[in-house]
C-alpha positions in Angstrom: -15.8 3.2 2.9 -15.1 6.7 4.3 -16.3 7.7 7.8 -16.1 11.4 8.2 -15.0 12.8 11.6 -17.1 15.7 12.9 -15.3 16.7 16.1 -11.7 17.1 17.2 -12.4 14.5 19.9 -13.4 11.9 17.2 -10.2 12.6 15.3 -7.9 12.5 18.4 -9.6 9.2 19.5 -9.0 7.6 16.1 -5.4 8.7 16.1 -4.8 7.4 19.6 -6.2 4.0 18.4 -3.5 4.0 15.9 -5.8 4.8 12.9 -4.7 7.0 10.0 -6.9 10.1 9.7 -7.0 11.3 6.1 -7.9 14.6 4.6 -7.8 16.3 1.2 -4.3 17.4 1.8 -2.7 14.2 3.3 -2.6 11.6 6.1 -2.4 12.3 9.8 -0.8 9.8 12.2 0.0 9.8 15.9 3.6 8.5 16.3 4.9 8.3 19.9 2.3 10.9 20.9 3.3 13.3 18.2 0.9 14.3 15.4 2.5 13.9 12.0 1.0 15.0 8.7 2.3 13.2 5.6 1.8 14.8 2.2 3.4 12.8 -0.5 7.1 12.2 0.5 7.1 15.1 2.9 6.1 15.0 6.6 5.2 17.8 9.1 6.0 16.9 12.7 3.7 18.4 15.4 1.1 19.3 12.8 -2.3 20.7 13.7 -5.6 19.2 12.7 -8.0 21.2 10.4 -11.5 20.0 10.6 -12.4 22.1 7.6 -10.3 19.7 5.5 -13.0 17.0 5.7 -11.2 14.5 8.0 -12.1 10.9 7.7 -11.0 7.4 8.4 -11.2 4.4 6.0 -13.5 1.7 7.3 -12.4 -1.7 5.8 -14.9 -4.5 5.9 -12.1 -7.1 6.2 -8.4 -7.4 5.6 -7.4 -10.5 3.8 -3.8 -11.3 4.3 -2.1 -12.9 1.2 1.4 -14.3 0.8 3.6 -12.0 -1.3 1.5 -8.9 -0.9 2.6 -5.7 0.9 0.8 -4.2 3.9 1.1 -1.0 5.9 2.0 -1.2 9.6 0.6 1.1 12.3 4.0 2.7 12.3 3.8 3.5 8.6 6.3 0.9 7.4 6.0 -1.4 4.4 5.7 -5.0 5.4 5.6 -8.1 3.1 3.7 -11.3 4.0 5.8 -14.4 3.4 3.6 -17.0 5.1 -0.1 -17.0 6.2 -2.6 -19.6 7.2 -5.8 -19.5 9.2 -4.1 -18.7 12.5 -0.8 -16.9 11.9 1.0 -14.7 9.4 4.7 -13.8 9.1 5.9 -10.5 7.8 9.2 -8.8 7.0 9.7 -5.0 7.0 10.7 -4.0 3.5 14.4 -3.6 3.3 15.2 -5.2 6.7 16.3 -8.7 7.6 14.0 -8.9 10.7 10.6 -10.5 10.7 7.5 -10.5 12.9 4.4 -12.5 13.2 0.8 -12.0 14.3 -2.4 -13.8 14.7 -5.3 -13.6 12.3 -8.8 -13.5 13.7 -11.5 -13.5 11.0 -9.2 -12.2 8.3 -8.1 -9.3 10.6 -4.5 -9.0 11.8 -4.3 -8.4 15.5 -1.9 -8.5 18.4 -2.6 -8.7 22.1 -1.4 -5.1 22.5 -1.6 -2.5 19.8 1.9 -1.7 18.5 3.7 -0.1 15.6 4.0 -3.5 13.8 0.2 -4.1 13.6 -1.0 -4.5 10.0 -3.6 -1.8 9.3 -4.2 -2.2 5.6 -2.8 -2.8 2.2 0.3 -0.9 1.2 -0.4 2.1 -1.1 2.4 3.6 -3.2 
């Protein structure tokens, strides 16, 4: 479900929370305090927000973690789940040997502190 953002403050607040702000032209993310606009395979660093573009965030009712599926991290990387139960899930970053884990609370992935490895949604090609 789309939640449209009406003010710059709403957009900046969502970005600081680690959310992806979407528009008709691409996706905005805040990475290490820098606003990045991604359009297809291209990224604009230090982009500016345009409220006339119809900025919105996706509100997901729940995020069900499934083994073998790919998910997007807060840092924009592709992560694969290789184990999940009611309390914990384990992921690998696509193309890397390292892995990380997190706790599942009510089908939502969460860590104690927000970080770039938080799972924020399913991976979209």
